[in-house]
RODO-2510 file (C-alpha; in nm, 4 decimals, decimal comma):
residues 516
     n   res          X          Y          Z
     1     m    10,4508    12,8344    13,1921
     2     v    10,3216    12,4812    13,1533
     3     v    10,5734    12,1979    13,1753
     4     r    10,4705    11,8457    13,0998
     5     s    10,6594    11,5207    13,1371
     6     k    10,6432    11,2712    12,8539
     7     k    10,8295    10,9454    12,8300
     8     t    11,0856    10,9351    12,5523
     9     n    10,9544    10,5949    12,4416
    10     h    10,5906    10,7061    12,4508
    11     l    10,3571    10,5116    12,2249
    12     p     9,9770    10,5289    12,1942
    13     s     9,7587    10,2974    12,3987
    14     s     9,5912     9,9947    12,2448
    15     s     9,2529    10,1549    12,2983
    16     s     9,3333    10,4009    12,0207
    17     g     9,3159    10,1294    11,7559
    18     i     9,6912    10,1455    11,6994
    19     s     9,9257     9,8527    11,7569
    20     c    10,1442     9,9073    12,0631
    21     t    10,4960     9,8064    12,1538
    22     s    10,5005     9,9796    12,4899
    23     n    10,3226     9,9470    12,8234
    24     d    10,2596    10,3213    12,8302
    25     t     9,8820    10,3588    12,8082
    26     g     9,8525    10,7157    12,9266
    27     n     9,8001    10,9175    12,6123
    28     g     9,7292    10,8352    12,2498
    29     f     9,7028    11,0187    11,9236
    30     v     9,5902    10,8969    11,5874
    31     a     9,6811    11,0447    11,2480
    32     n     9,4061    11,0394    10,9852
    33     e     9,2101    10,8083    11,2151
    34     k     9,3460    10,4963    11,0534
    35     q     9,5114    10,1911    11,2016
    36     v     9,8888    10,1807    11,1849
    37     n    10,0960     9,8702    11,2528
    38     v    10,4327     9,9681    11,3927
    39     a    10,7393     9,7647    11,3017
    40     p    11,1027     9,8176    11,4018
    41     v    11,2609    10,0847    11,1832
    42     r    11,5993    10,0297    11,0234
    43     p    11,7498    10,2612    10,7608
    44     r    11,8663    10,1023    10,4399
    45     r    12,2309    10,1844    10,4160
    46     g    12,2804    10,1500    10,0433
    47     r    12,2309     9,7757    10,0346
    48     p    12,1620     9,6292     9,6897
    49     p    11,8058     9,5281     9,6039
    50     k    11,7098     9,1668     9,6667
    51     s    11,6770     9,1050     9,2954
    52     r    11,7811     9,3487     9,0284
    53     g    11,5694     9,1774     8,7650
    54     n    11,5153     9,3606     8,4413
    55     e    11,6532     9,7132     8,4755
    56     n    11,3776     9,8445     8,2490
    57     e    11,1259     9,7337     8,5127
    58     r    11,3145     9,9378     8,7723
    59     m    11,3146    10,2559     8,5630
    60     k    11,1230    10,5475     8,7147
    61     t    10,9311    10,7116     8,4303
    62     i    10,5794    10,8480     8,3956
    63     l    10,4999    10,5631     8,1564
    64     s    10,6252    10,2977     8,3994
    65     w    10,4184    10,4628     8,6738
    66     i    10,0871    10,4457     8,4869
    67     i    10,1681    10,0889     8,3830
    68     n    10,2408     9,9904     8,7443
    69     c     9,9145    10,1576     8,8486
    70     n     9,7311     9,9301     8,5991
    71     i     9,5919    10,2294     8,4151
    72     v     9,7390    10,1168     8,0818
    73     q     9,8898     9,7908     7,9661
    74     e    10,2513     9,7647     7,8608
    75     y    10,2837     9,7431     7,4781
    76     a     9,9410     9,9014     7,4301
    77     e     9,9238    10,0919     7,1019
    78     v     9,9420    10,4693     7,1144
    79     c     9,9245    10,7341     6,8461
    80     y     9,9963    11,1036     6,8180
    81     v     9,7141    11,3265     6,6951
    82     h     9,7598    11,6908     6,6057
    83     n     9,4373    11,8268     6,7608
    84     d     9,0900    11,7292     6,8750
    85     a     8,9341    11,8132     6,5379
    86     d     9,1825    11,6007     6,3441
    87     q     9,2031    11,2517     6,4930
    88     q     9,4158    11,1180     6,2072
    89     p     9,7233    10,9523     6,3686
    90     l    10,0504    11,1137     6,2637
    91     k    10,2690    10,8545     6,4367
    92     v    10,1894    10,5172     6,5925
    93     g    10,3853    10,3249     6,8519
    94     k    10,3711    10,0986     7,1543
    95     i    10,3907    10,2131     7,5136
    96     m    10,6798    10,0686     7,7139
    97     r    10,8160    10,1440     8,0599
    98     e    11,1200    10,3222     7,9211
    99     g    10,9376    10,5104     7,6442
   100     i    10,7301    10,4767     7,3285
   101     l    10,8487    10,2296     7,0648
   102     c    10,7836    10,4076     6,7355
   103     n    10,6501    10,1812     6,4601
   104     c    10,8195    10,3703     6,1774
   105     c    11,1762    10,3977     6,3070
   106     i    11,1780    10,1179     6,5672
   107     k    11,3298    10,3515     6,8270
   108     v    11,2236    10,3982     7,1876
   109     l    11,1416    10,7663     7,2365
   110     t    11,0294    10,9799     7,5268
   111     a    10,6835    11,1375     7,4984
   112     e    10,8496    11,4692     7,4101
   113     n    11,0661    11,3107     7,1395
   114     f    10,7696    11,1140     7,0054
   115     q    10,5804    11,4408     6,9599
   116     y    10,8831    11,6073     6,8022
   117     h    10,9191    11,3067     6,5728
   118     a    10,5569    11,3596     6,4630
   119     v    10,5277    11,7373     6,4240
   120     g    10,8745    11,8868     6,4799
   121     k    10,7896    12,0680     6,8052
   122     v    10,7232    11,9937     7,1718
   123     n    10,4139    12,1317     7,3416
   124     s    10,2085    11,9341     7,5961
   125     p    10,2909    11,5904     7,4464
   126     y    10,0935    11,3852     7,6997
   127     e     9,7746    11,5605     7,5924
   128     r     9,8160    11,4596     7,2260
   129     i     9,9362    11,1011     7,2657
   130     i     9,6314    10,8735     7,2698
   131     v     9,6072    10,5170     7,4041
   132     m     9,4171    10,3684     7,1117
   133     d     9,2194    10,0875     7,2780
   134     m     9,1017    10,3277     7,5508
   135     n     9,0672    10,6369     7,3293
   136     q     9,2150    10,8401     7,6143
   137     s     9,5196    11,0630     7,6251
   138     l     9,8229    10,9850     7,8381
   139     l     9,7391    11,3025     8,0298
   140     h     9,4005    11,1542     8,1200
   141     c     9,5693    10,8295     8,2258
   142     m     9,8090    11,0246     8,4504
   143     t     9,5145    11,2044     8,6107
   144     k     9,3395    10,8722     8,6741
   145     a     9,6506    10,7326     8,8422
   146     w     9,6855    11,0429     9,0622
   147     n     9,3181    11,0267     9,1634
   148     h     9,3219    10,6548     9,2412
   149     p     9,2021    10,5944     9,6015
   150     s     9,5362    10,4433     9,7076
   151     e     9,7191    10,7501     9,5779
   152     v     9,4689    10,9965     9,7255
   153     e     9,5183    10,8331    10,0662
   154     r     9,8811    10,9495    10,0610
   155     h     9,7807    11,3144    10,0194
   156     k     9,5606    11,3424    10,3287
   157     f     9,6147    11,6240    10,5742
   158     n     9,7800    11,4917    10,8914
   159     m     9,5120    11,5841    11,1416
   160     i     9,6270    11,4792    11,4880
   161     v     9,3437    11,4508    11,7391
   162     g     9,3145    11,3381    12,1000
   163     v     9,1841    10,9904    12,1686
   164     g     8,8682    10,9369    12,3744
   165     s     8,8345    11,1813    12,6632
   166     y     9,1999    11,2831    12,6444
   167     s     9,2133    11,6624    12,6230
   168     d     9,5890    11,7329    12,6265
   169     t     9,6602    11,8359    12,2682
   170     y    10,0244    11,9359    12,3137
   171     d    10,2857    11,7558    12,1078
   172     d    10,4760    11,4788    12,2844
   173     a    10,8072    11,5689    12,1200
   174     c    11,0432    11,8660    12,1148
   175     m    11,0322    12,0825    11,8010
   176     i    11,4138    12,0906    11,7870
   177     c    11,5276    11,7353    11,8607
   178     a    11,2001    11,5379    11,8137
   179     d    11,2569    11,3668    12,1504
   180     g    11,0309    11,3476    12,4573
   181     g    11,0993    11,4224    12,8229
   182     e    11,0355    11,7402    13,0228
   183     l    10,8833    11,9758    12,7678
   184     m    10,7912    12,3445    12,7793
   185     c    10,4514    12,4135    12,6276
   186     c    10,3808    12,7264    12,4286
   187     d    10,1346    12,9491    12,6156
   188     r     9,9594    13,0764    12,3056
   189     q     9,6053    12,9482    12,2752
   190     n     9,5630    12,6711    12,0156
   191     c     9,9398    12,6179    11,9767
   192     n    10,0523    12,2619    12,0484
   193     s    10,4305    12,3123    12,0179
   194     t    10,6669    12,1931    12,2891
   195     h    11,0411    12,2399    12,3451
   196     h    11,3173    12,1300    12,5784
   197     y    11,4512    12,4382    12,7502
   198     r    11,8071    12,3196    12,6818
   199     c    11,7288    12,2866    12,3101
   200     m    11,6320    12,6547    12,3263
   201     d    11,9657    12,7365    12,4950
   202     m    11,7908    12,8287    12,8211
   203     k    11,9385    12,7676    13,1635
   204     d    11,6021    12,6881    13,3171
   205     v    11,2293    12,6848    13,2477
   206     p    11,0944    13,0426    13,2489
   207     a    10,8603    13,1245    13,5366
   208     s    10,6338    13,3481    13,3285
   209     d    10,4433    13,2830    13,0082
   210     w    10,6554    13,1561    12,7219
   211     f    10,5786    13,1618    12,3503
   212     c    10,7453    12,9396    12,0928
   213     p    10,9348    13,0948    11,7964
   214     y    10,6360    13,0260    11,5697
   215     c    10,4012    13,2315    11,7886
   216     a    10,6159    13,5262    11,8947
   217     c    10,6416    13,8070    11,6396
   218     k    10,9390    13,7387    11,4127
   219     l    11,0118    14,1092    11,3767
   220     c    10,9875    14,2392    11,7333
   221     g    11,0080    13,9164    11,9351
   222     n    10,7160    14,0144    12,1571
   223     p    10,4367    13,7690    12,2393
   224     p    10,1225    13,7790    12,0274
   225     r     9,8454    14,0161    12,1125
   226     e     9,5033    14,0008    11,9581
   227     e     9,4774    13,7097    11,7152
   228     e     9,3472    13,9325    11,4362
   229     l     9,6619    14,1475    11,4552
   230     a     9,8976    13,8604    11,3713
   231     e     9,9812    13,7463    11,0196
   232     t    10,1619    13,4309    10,9093
   233     c    10,4363    13,4500    10,6467
   234     l    10,3664    13,2169    10,3548
   235     q    10,7343    13,1322    10,3155
   236     c    10,8859    13,0927    10,6627
   237     e    10,5457    13,0444    10,8342
   238     k    10,6443    13,2778    11,1181
   239     k    10,3992    13,5129    11,2888
   240     y    10,4390    13,8899    11,2707
   241     h    10,2417    14,1948    11,3782
   242     r    10,1117    14,4019    11,0912
   243     e    10,2381    14,7193    11,2538
   244     c    10,5883    14,5649    11,2769
   245     h    10,6055    14,4995    10,9033
   246     p    10,8956    14,6867    10,7382
   247     d    10,6648    14,8040    10,4607
   248     r    10,5260    15,1117    10,6290
   249     e    10,2628    15,1487    10,3584
   250     l    10,0978    14,8248    10,4677
   251     d     9,7406    14,9061    10,5624
   252     i     9,6854    14,7515    10,9045
   253     n     9,3102    14,7680    10,8507
   254     r     9,3300    14,5440    10,5453
   255     i     9,4251    14,1768    10,5425
   256     p     9,7101    14,1303    10,2922
   257     i     9,6282    13,9003    10,0014
   258     i     9,9752    13,7395    10,0096
   259     p    10,1389    13,8176    10,3450
   260     f    10,5141    13,7964    10,3884
   261     c    10,7131    13,8992    10,6908
   262     e    10,9899    14,0607    10,4830
   263     q    11,0988    14,1226    10,1255
   264     g    11,3462    13,8333    10,1286
   265     c    11,0715    13,5796    10,2031
   266     k    10,8498    13,7326     9,9352
   267     e    11,1220    13,7048     9,6701
   268     i    11,2062    13,3448     9,7607
   269     y    10,8405    13,2398     9,7569
   270     e    10,7691    13,3979     9,4197
   271     k    11,0818    13,2537     9,2562
   272     l    11,0147    12,9066     9,3951
   273     e    10,6570    12,9080     9,2726
   274     e    10,7704    13,0112     8,9251
   275     m    11,0284    12,7326     8,9244
   276     v    10,7788    12,4559     9,0086
   277     g    10,7397    12,2145     8,7184
   278     a    11,0077    12,3777     8,5014
   279     s    11,2685    12,1558     8,3369
   280     n    11,6174    12,3028     8,3855
   281     k    11,8918    12,1786     8,1543
   282     l    12,2194    12,0392     8,2878
   283     d    12,5196    11,9036     8,1018
   284     g    12,5158    11,5570     7,9458
   285     g    12,1471    11,5642     7,8560
   286     y    12,0342    11,5704     8,2202
   287     t    11,7657    11,8005     8,3565
   288     w    11,6426    11,8814     8,7049
   289     t    11,2956    11,9874     8,8107
   290     l    11,1456    12,1321     9,1261
   291     l    10,8149    11,9722     9,2232
   292     r    10,5453    12,0095     9,4818
   293     r    10,1877    11,9008     9,5259
   294     m     9,9522    12,1798     9,4242
   295     e     9,6119    12,2282     9,5767
   296     n     9,3284    12,4362     9,4382
   297     g     9,4040    12,8015     9,4960
   298     d     9,7807    12,7597     9,5134
   299     s     9,9748    13,0348     9,3419
   300     a    10,2370    12,8121     9,1793
   301     a    10,2962    12,9100     8,8190
   302     g    10,2049    12,5609     8,6993
   303     n     9,8825    12,5440     8,8958
   304     g     9,6755    12,7083     8,6226
   305     n     9,8099    12,4763     8,3524
   306     i     9,6582    12,1281     8,3740
   307     n     9,9467    11,9774     8,1737
   308     i    10,2143    12,1178     8,4042
   309     r    10,0215    12,0347     8,7174
   310     t     9,9462    11,6760     8,6115
   311     e    10,3048    11,6119     8,5053
   312     c    10,4308    11,7621     8,8311
   313     h    10,2018    11,5408     9,0382
   314     s    10,2983    11,2327     8,8364
   315     k    10,6682    11,2940     8,8994
   316     l    10,5970    11,3427     9,2694
   317     a    10,4356    10,9993     9,2844
   318     i    10,7424    10,8555     9,1109
   319     a    10,9748    11,0357     9,3539
   320     w    10,7793    10,8806     9,6415
   321     s    10,8195    10,5379     9,4794
   322     l    11,1949    10,5983     9,4578
   323     m    11,2187    10,7104     9,8214
   324     k    11,0176    10,4070     9,9326
   325     e    11,2648    10,1776     9,7561
   326     c    11,5661    10,3452     9,9102
   327     f    11,4507    10,3802    10,2716
   328     e    11,2770    10,1674    10,5281
   329     p    10,9509    10,3276    10,6466
   330     i    11,0094    10,6097    10,8929
   331     t    10,7206    10,6482    11,1354
   332     d    10,7034    10,9326    11,3823
   333     r    10,6705    10,7468    11,7097
   334     h    10,4554    11,0139    11,8712
   335     t    10,1936    11,0677    11,5993
   336     r    10,2462    10,7520    11,3869
   337     i    10,2532    10,9403    11,0561
   338     d    10,4666    10,8252    10,7629
   339     v    10,7386    11,0900    10,7653
   340     i    10,8974    11,0466    10,4208
   341     q    10,5612    11,0162    10,2481
   342     s    10,4361    11,3327    10,4197
   343     i    10,7506    11,5219    10,3177
   344     v    10,7460    11,4121     9,9528
   345     y    10,3789    11,5097     9,9168
   346     n    10,4325    11,8305    10,1236
   347     i    10,1431    11,7436    10,3542
   348     g    10,0293    11,9896    10,6183
   349     s     9,9292    11,9187    10,9777
   350     n     9,7716    12,0888    11,2754
   351     y    10,0969    12,0074    11,4608
   352     t    10,3749    12,2502    11,3701
   353     r    10,6477    11,9884    11,4164
   354     i    10,5014    11,7613    11,1492
   355     n    10,3701    12,0327    10,9192
   356     f    10,5539    11,9604    10,5934
   357     r    10,3583    12,1963    10,3694
   358     g    10,6705    12,3972    10,2852
   359     f    10,8659    12,1074    10,1325
   360     y    10,9601    12,0818     9,7654
   361     t    11,1076    11,7810     9,5857
   362     a    11,3962    11,8222     9,3429
   363     v    11,4425    11,5435     9,0858
   364     l    11,7224    11,4650     8,8427
   365     e    11,6074    11,3245     8,5076
   366     k    11,7419    11,1999     8,1786
   367     d    11,5361    11,0800     7,8815
   368     g    11,2180    11,0968     8,0887
   369     e    11,3586    10,8836     8,3706
   370     i    11,3778    11,0102     8,7291
   371     i    11,7193    10,9067     8,8557
   372     c    11,7621    11,0934     9,1821
   373     a    11,5284    11,2815     9,4193
   374     a    11,5822    11,5114     9,7176
   375     s    11,3522    11,6844     9,9663
   376     l    11,4089    12,0564    10,0206
   377     r    11,2537    12,3163    10,2498
   378     i    11,3605    12,6812    10,2552
   379     h    11,2853    12,8705    10,5740
   380     g    11,3889    13,2139    10,4519
   381     t    11,7143    13,3757    10,3465
   382     k    11,9063    13,2303    10,6409
   383     l    11,8357    12,8600    10,6221
   384     a    11,7358    12,5693    10,3984
   385     e    11,7230    12,2013    10,4880
   386     m    11,7519    11,8782    10,2907
   387     p    11,6548    11,5769    10,5048
   388     f    11,6470    11,3129    10,2284
   389     i    11,8211    11,2404     9,9016
   390     a    11,7990    10,9081     9,7165
   391     t    11,9323    10,7588     9,3932
   392     n    11,7734    10,4750     9,1982
   393     p    11,9909    10,1667     9,2738
   394     i    12,0511    10,1005     8,9038
   395     h    12,2180    10,4437     8,8730
   396     r    12,4361    10,4446     9,1825
   397     r    12,8113    10,5041     9,1756
   398     k    12,7764    10,7269     8,8695
   399     g    12,7864    11,0700     9,0368
   400     m    12,4096    11,1249     9,0170
   401     c    12,3799    11,2451     9,3764
   402     r    12,6591    11,4946     9,3146
   403     k    12,4912    11,6216     8,9978
   404     l    12,1613    11,6871     9,1764
   405     m    12,3408    11,8426     9,4745
   406     s    12,5185    12,0818     9,2385
   407     a    12,1852    12,1919     9,0913
   408     i    12,0271    12,2367     9,4355
   409     e    12,3186    12,4441     9,5653
   410     s    12,3112    12,6622     9,2550
   411     a    11,9391    12,7201     9,3053
   412     l    11,9955    12,8150     9,6703
   413     c    12,2616    13,0642     9,5634
   414     f    12,0179    13,2082     9,3125
   415     l    11,7602    13,2411     9,5903
   416     k    12,0239    13,4046     9,8141
   417     v    11,9884    13,1458    10,0894
   418     e    12,2865    13,1535    10,3241
   419     h    12,3055    12,8008    10,4686
   420     l    12,1994    12,4467    10,3796
   421     i    12,1678    12,1994    10,6672
   422     i    12,1272    11,8211    10,6608
   423     p    12,0836    11,5561    10,9297
   424     s    12,3348    11,2771    10,8717
   425     v    12,4138    10,9425    11,0282
   426     r    12,7574    10,9540    11,1888
   427     q    12,8902    10,6818    10,9587
   428     k    12,8357    10,9142    10,6603
   429     e    12,9710    11,2324    10,8160
   430     r    13,3093    11,1963    10,6456
   431     a    13,1473    11,1451    10,3044
   432     w    12,9515    11,4690    10,3445
   433     t    13,2390    11,6707    10,4915
   434     k    13,5173    11,5495    10,2615
   435     g    13,3132    11,4952     9,9462
   436     f    13,0649    11,7823     9,9670
   437     n    13,2347    12,0350    10,1972
   438     f    12,9785    12,0201    10,4775
   439     t    13,0877    12,1032    10,8331
   440     r    12,9526    12,0763    11,1853
   441     l    12,7105    12,3510    11,2862
   442     d    12,8522    12,6827    11,3978
   443     d    12,6939    12,8915    11,6741
   444     e    12,5119    13,1218    11,4331
   445     v    12,3333    12,8366    11,2551
   446     k    12,2535    12,6674    11,5867
   447     k    12,0689    12,9823    11,6918
   448     q    11,8836    12,9911    11,3607
   449     i    11,7703    12,6292    11,4027
   450     m    11,6121    12,7201    11,7363
   451     c    11,3758    12,9499    11,5495
   452     y    11,2611    12,7112    11,2757
   453     n    11,0887    12,3793    11,2318
   454     t    11,3613    12,1545    11,0904
   455     m    11,3826    11,7766    11,0586
   456     m    11,6020    11,5887    11,3040
   457     f    11,6490    11,2231    11,3939
   458     h    11,7611    11,0854    11,7265
   459     d    12,0800    10,9081    11,6214
   460     s    12,1910    11,1688    11,3671
   461     i    12,4010    11,4822    11,3658
   462     r    12,3372    11,8069    11,1811
   463     l    12,5813    11,9365    10,9228
   464     q    12,5860    12,2691    10,7423
   465     k    12,7231    12,4180    10,4240
   466     v    12,7610    12,7867    10,3486
   467     m    12,6078    12,8649    10,0111
   468     l    12,8381    13,0670     9,7843
   469     p    12,6969    13,3964     9,6592
   470     p    12,6258    13,4172     9,2845
   471     d    12,9434    13,4894     9,0887
   472     n    12,9123    13,8482     8,9677
   473     g    12,5403    13,8019     8,9325
   474     q    12,5734    13,5294     8,6674
   475     v    12,3101    13,3098     8,8280
   476     a    12,0808    13,5975     8,9127
   477     r    12,0688    13,7310     8,5601
   478     e    11,7150    13,7241     8,4240
   479     a    11,6848    13,3680     8,5546
   480     v    11,3279    13,3633     8,6753
   481     i    11,1229    13,1331     8,4570
   482     n    10,8655    13,2859     8,2292
   483     a    10,5512    13,1499     8,3929
   484     g    10,3530    13,2102     8,0765
   485     n    10,5708    12,9839     7,8679
   486     q    10,3485    12,6895     7,7791
   487     s    10,6239    12,4357     7,7326
   488     r    10,7922    12,5112     8,0663
   489     n    11,1164    12,3900     7,9127
   490     v    11,2900    12,7259     7,9148
   491     g    11,4692    12,6345     8,2365
   492     i    11,7013    12,8385     8,4506
   493     d    12,0716    12,8070     8,3920
   494     l    12,1529    12,7396     8,7539
   495     n    12,4649    12,5397     8,6752
   496     q    12,6822    12,7769     8,8665
   497     q    13,0479    12,6770     8,8371
   498     m    13,1074    12,5220     9,1786
   499     d    13,3502    12,2494     9,0764
   500     l    13,1207    11,9866     9,2204
   501     n    13,1585    11,7366     8,9373
   502     r    13,5282    11,6699     8,9785
   503     d    13,4723    11,3098     9,0842
   504     s    13,2000    11,0618     9,1651
   505     i    13,1450    11,0093     9,5352
   506     d    12,8536    10,7779     9,5933
   507     l    12,6605    10,8262     9,9152
   508     n    12,4362    10,5382     9,8153
   509     q    12,2056    10,5407    10,1093
   510     e    12,2126    10,9223    10,0920
   511     v    12,0025    10,8951    10,3948
   512     i    11,9341    11,1104    10,6551
   513     h    11,7254    10,8854    10,8400
   514     n    11,5403    10,7261    11,1204
   515     m    11,3029    10,9094    11,3503
   516     e    11,2893    10,6171    11,5911
***
């Protein structure tokens, strides 16, 4: 067992090319090998924006995003064409941040409604709406914005490497509490995870070899043997021996194409991937959508459809813009990565603690505008976490957070997830417990957290909520989205009756908060 001592206020040395605010010059890491200037971190606790200005300029729509990216000009003329062979415009309008101003009816319409206005149906509207002076579709403009160098920079894999001759590649923070100090190092080769023995509910540091929960077999608990005999579950990302797999028909001589440690993880993964990009209807004209960044080779249902994938990526960029407005930057003090950005874009890392590949983003929309966004990661049937939720300031105190929370909880019930946990600042504990029925962690959930990589912040507390099972199977009924549906507007009726809309409690800063 290797035990290393790291200062809680450890910061990289100036020789690493990173600005320092500490005299500790012992060890340094750099993320993405780029310079990072570190400033004091303070969470925004629901304070109003400095200047509200024109509310239309603060709207979060795909059209406002491509305008802000300088891909198209506001009030540029657009037209709807039926197909590539027939370029005769059926409807003409002007692009605005809040929608398309139709020339014939002088109404501001969403892209979907503009298409319906032209041909009486909705099917991939961004592909058929053309910016006339550029002779390019809105879909092409969205792709250009997503592939802009400044946007691509946000998607980079968080590769953490040693600086100079420094060879200690272990993480400087505990997987459970994200703090430094006396840390146990996992004894598996190439694993960099570290833990406090007290965070693992141990009385002392073990004298023999010790393996972290992400290296020991999830099914038998024994340490790993030969590397080629261990698989990694795509959903919970835990290791397991092939011979321990409950499916006795699994051929241990063949590498599974899509490995899962158990049936529950397989079902959750497949349902989540089919939900990505789908618009799910709520009451009052609202919809909610589950998003994630898709890489080549991903199995998400929308990955093979360029329209779905591009729209999904565009909404992710908008969700990041919303999060950036609502929170001060949160920088991991040990690796210097941008935490919220990495979570929203579900960026992976060679460090397990900051590997955010499993995150999804849920957004609440109305009339093409993203109003509220939340980050969600599901670790299996036992546990899900939601470290951030934010509402556009112009829509606060209207129950938007509650509406999105209701949709998320219904989805978790549909996925048969037992608990949702959040990290909360102590000042907001009462709002979460009284308004949303969260409680302090019980012993069972505490033990579960020891086994998973969950987000935690130093001056926060964790709260939990037991997810109600589906009522007589109402949510579970034939609710998986038809991945072959081109429009992806079929949606799942996940509005389980939870009585969550009885009043409007505004959490405003809906934070969950500061890694410093």
